[in-house]
Structures are given as C-alpha cells and as structure tokens.
C-alpha positions in Angstrom: 0.0 0.1 0.0 2.6 2.6 0.9 4.6 1.1 -2.2 2.3 2.1 -4.3 1.8 5.5 -2.9 5.2 6.1 -2.7 5.5 5.2 -6.6 2.6 7.6 -7.6 4.4 10.7 -5.6 7.6 9.7 -7.0 6.0 9.8 -11.0 4.2 13.3 -9.8 7.5 14.7 -9.2 9.4 13.6 -12.0 6.5 14.7 -14.2 6.4 17.9 -13.4 9.9 18.4 -12.8 9.9 16.8 -16.7 7.8 20.1 -17.7 9.2 22.8 -15.7 13.2 22.3 -17.1 12.2 20.6 -20.9 12.0 23.1 -23.0 9.1 23.3 -25.2 10.1 21.9 -29.6 8.3 25.7 -30.4 10.0 27.6 -28.5 12.5 29.2 -31.0 10.4 28.2 -34.3 11.1 30.6 -36.8 7.9 29.4 -38.5 5.7 30.5 -35.4 8.0 33.8 -35.0 7.5 34.7 -38.5 3.8 36.2 -39.0 4.1 37.6 -42.8 4.8 34.1 -44.6 4.4 34.2 -48.5 2.5 30.9 -49.9 2.6 31.7 -53.8 5.8 33.2 -54.3 6.8 34.6 -57.2 3.6 36.4 -58.4 3.8 38.3 -61.5 3.7 41.7 -59.3 6.5 40.3 -56.9 8.6 39.1 -60.1 8.3 42.9 -61.6 8.9 44.0 -57.9 12.3 42.0 -57.5 13.5 43.2 -61.3 13.0 46.5 -60.6 13.8 47.4 -57.2 16.0 44.1 -56.4 19.6 43.8 -55.6 20.6 43.2 -58.9 19.1 45.5 -60.9 20.1 48.3 -57.7 23.9 47.4 -58.4 23.6 46.8 -61.9 23.9 51.0 -63.0 25.9 53.9 -60.9 22.4 55.1 -59.8 21.1 51.7 -58.4 24.6 51.7 -56.6 24.2 55.4 -55.2 20.7 54.2 -54.1 22.4 51.8 -52.3 24.5 54.2 -51.0 22.5 56.5 -49.5 20.0 53.6 -47.7 23.9 52.8 -46.1 24.6 56.3 -45.0 20.8 56.5 -43.5 20.9 53.6 -41.7 18.7 51.2 -43.2 18.5 47.7 -42.5 16.9 46.3 -45.7 19.1 47.9 -48.8 16.6 46.6 -51.4 13.8 43.9 -52.3 
C-alpha cells in the first residue's frame, strides 16, 4: 500500500520536473515567430518588383549603386528587395 503511494508521488514529482525543465519544441521556431509568410512566391507583381528594385538591378547601374549607398548611410537594415 505504501509502496504504491510512494511510486505515485515519485511519478508525479518526475512529471512536474519534466514539464518545468524540458524546453518546448516550438520555443525558438522561426515558422511560428514569422507571421507574414508568402505562400505562393513569386507572383507576377513580385517578380516585377524584384526585377526593378532588387539587389542585382541596383548594383547594375551607377544610379542604383548610389541608391544603395544612400540607404547604407541613412542606416537602413533592408537595402533593397
């Protein structure tokens, strides 16, 4: 009788310790943290946006390189699309 009671108390203590100390799987999952996820990329308008305002389009001309440098000096984190 006491042995069964002791086993049940130990099992409950172990279960609570596991829930306290085990890190959840989804704690650092980027999929959950990232809310705006594009499902059907590239759509035609996104292709045009990248072709016109993208990194390679900016670097291909002197004016585009000037735009990138201006954004760097301003402190932007996203320099182009």
